[in-house]
N, C-alpha and C positions, 0 to 999 in steps of 0.2 A: 644900100642900107645894109644889105647881106654881107659886102665886102668889109664894112666897119665891124659887124659882128664876128666875123670870122677872124679879122686882125686882133680884135680884143681877146677872143678866145686863146688864139696863139700867144698873145702876149701873157695872159695868165697861165697858161700851160709850161711857156718858159720860165716864168717867175717860179712857179712851183717847183721846178727840176732844180733851179739854182737854189733854192731855199733847201731842199732836200740833200743837195750835195754839201752845202755847208754845216748842215747837221750832223750827217755822216762824217765829215771831218773833224768836227768838234768831239763827237763820241770818240773817234780813233785817238785823238789828242788826250782825252781825258782818261784813256786806258794807259797810254804812255806816261802821263804823269803819275797816275797810280802806282803804275810798276816803280818808277822812280822814287816816290814817297816810302814803297815798302822797303826799299834799300837803304835808306838812311835810319840813323839811330835816333830813337824817340826820346821822350822825357826820362832823365837820369838813367840814360842806358849809356854802355861804353863807347865812345867815340875814338877809340885808339884805333880800330880797323875800319871804321865807316865816318862818313861825314854825317854831322847833326842834320835833322830835319828843318825845314823852314821855321823861322823865328825861334831858333834855338841856337846856342853857341857852346863850344866845347871848353870844358875847363881843364886846361893842360896839367894841372897839379893831379886833380883827381881822376882824371879821364872820363868824364861823364859830361852829358849834355845837360844844359840849365837854361830856363827862359832868359832870353835876351831883354 
């Protein structure tokens, strides 16, 4: 019985470590994505020197980003 409890505790401990690693990875990826978003041109901003942000397209005639 003691062995079963020890095995369950080890399983719970390893599961917690795995979940913590995943959340740390996701947090790091969120920071990278946020930096990438800051480098894009937002709504009605110039898209001559930068790409438009997600869900926006560049109007080549006016050189500004507009909703897609």
